[in-house]
N, C-alpha and C positions, 0 to 999 in steps of 0.2 A: 459646345452647347450654348444656347442663348435663351435662357428662361426670362420671360418678361418679369418686371418688378411688381406688376399688379395682376389680378385675376386674368386668366386667359382660357382659351379652348384648345383642345388637342383631339385630333381625329384618330380613333382607334378602330380600324376596320370600318364597318358601316356606321359606327356610332361616334358622336361628338361628346367628349367629356368636358365638363367645366372644371378647370383647375382653380381652386380657391385657397388663398393664403389665409390661414386662421391660427391664432394662438391657442384656441380652444378646440383641440381635436380629441373629442371624447369617444371612447370605444371601450376596450377592456384593459386599459392601462395607460402608461405614459408613452404615447406615440408621437413621432415627428412627421408622420404621413399616414394617409388612409385612402383606400379606394372603395367607393361605394358603387358597386355594379348595378344596383337597382335604381339609383338616382343619377347614374352616369356622372359622378363627381369624384374628383381627386382632391384631397385636402393636404396642404403642406404648411408646416410652421414657417412663418416669415423670418424669424430671428436666428437662422442657422447660417454657418459658413456656406459660401456659394457651392463648394464641392460637395458638401453634405446634402444641400438642397437638391442639387442636380442628381446625385446618386439616389436620393429618396424618390425623386420624380420618376426616374427610370424603374425603380423598384415597384412603384405603384402602377405604372403603365404595364409592367410585366404581369401584375395581378389581373389587369383587364384582359391582356392577351391570353393568359393561361385559362381564364374563365371562358373566353370566346372560343378557344381551341377545344373546349370540353374536358380539359384536364382536371379542373377543380372537382368535378363530380367523381372522377376516377381516383383522385388522390386523397380527398377529404372525407371519404365515407367512414362512418363510425364502425360499421361491421367489417372487420378485417377479412371475413370469409367472402364478402361481396366486393371488397376493394380490389381494384385492378391496378397494380403498380406498373406503369410503363418503364421501359428501359430509358437510359439517358438519350440514346439515339432516337427513340420514338418521341421523346419530349422535344428534342432539338428539331426534328423533322416537322412537328406540329407548330412549334413556336416561331421558328426562324422566318417563314414566309409572312406571318402576321407582324412580327417585329420589323421586318423589312418595309412593309406597307406603312407602318407608323412613322418610320424615319422618312420615307419617300413622301408621304402625304403631309408632313409637317416641316418643310425645309427651313422655315424661319426659326424653328426651335433647334433642330438638329443640323447645324451648319458646319 
């Protein structure tokens, strides 16, 4: 993986996310990364070891992919009666093609 040292963009499906290095990632606790699907932004702390930064980047991209696949609405519902929990095979079937596109559409990052 080849993450740039400064802010950059990553294509996730039809959307382009701005990846922003920031020491101040405020949300609901002490985070090292965050994905904001409404603003198409991914935030990463800059002062992490490279392997942690890369893993965090993939983690946040997966949040964008899972939301795009419609899984967030099925997995995060408050009402367990309404919640539809997919099998691991369903999750992989829905996420794999989108993750493949992310890797294919961003060859400078995923080398």
